[in-house]
C-alpha positions, 0 to 999 in steps of 0.5 A: 411695187413687187412681181412673181414670176409671172409678170417677169415672165413678160418683161423678159425673154429668158425662159428656163434655164436662164431665167434668172430673176425669182422676185423683185421685191421692190422697184422704182420707175427710172430709178432702181429695183431690187431682185432676187435670186434663189440659188438651189442645187438643182440648178444644171449649170452645177453639173459641172461647174465643180461638181465637188464643191458646187459655184455659181458661175461668175459669168450668170451673176452678170447675167443675173445682174443685167436680165434686172437692170432689163425688167427696170429698162423696160418697166422705166419705158414702159414696152415689153419684148412683145411689142416689138424691143430686145433688151441686150447686154451691151456691156460691163466696166468696174467689174469685182467678184467678193465672194463665191455664189453657191446651192442655197443662197438667194442671191439678192440684185439691185440695180440703179439707172445711171444714166441713157443716151440713144438706147444705150442705159448704164446702171449700177449693178451688185449681187449680194447673199445675206448682206456680204456682196457678191459683184458688182458691175458698171453694167451697160445695155442697148434697146433695140427692136427686133 
């Protein structure tokens, strides 16, 4: 299942400049997702994050992984933010950064569901560029009513 940015916006409440998923290339409900973020020099954070050596902030790489996981969770539950549901990023474990992400990179985001208990979802996530691991983490999200 492929999703373009228009459909992604139906499943994530985020908007520019904090919408960090451009396209979903593979989605297996209840299992996994593969998506990507095109990283361009026009990103607002590059103006202040090492302007002479622009690097995507690690917290935004984590957020991009969490957003991919959120799409997987929303699609699996067959819910949208318009249904009065929100998916909060509530924690991460085993977070590691392996390489910088720079303008021109295509950041591939992968997430797999590990468990769900009482609305708390656990995902194994990774972000890579050209097959090289940039970051990985176990990410926890909470499904809550708004």
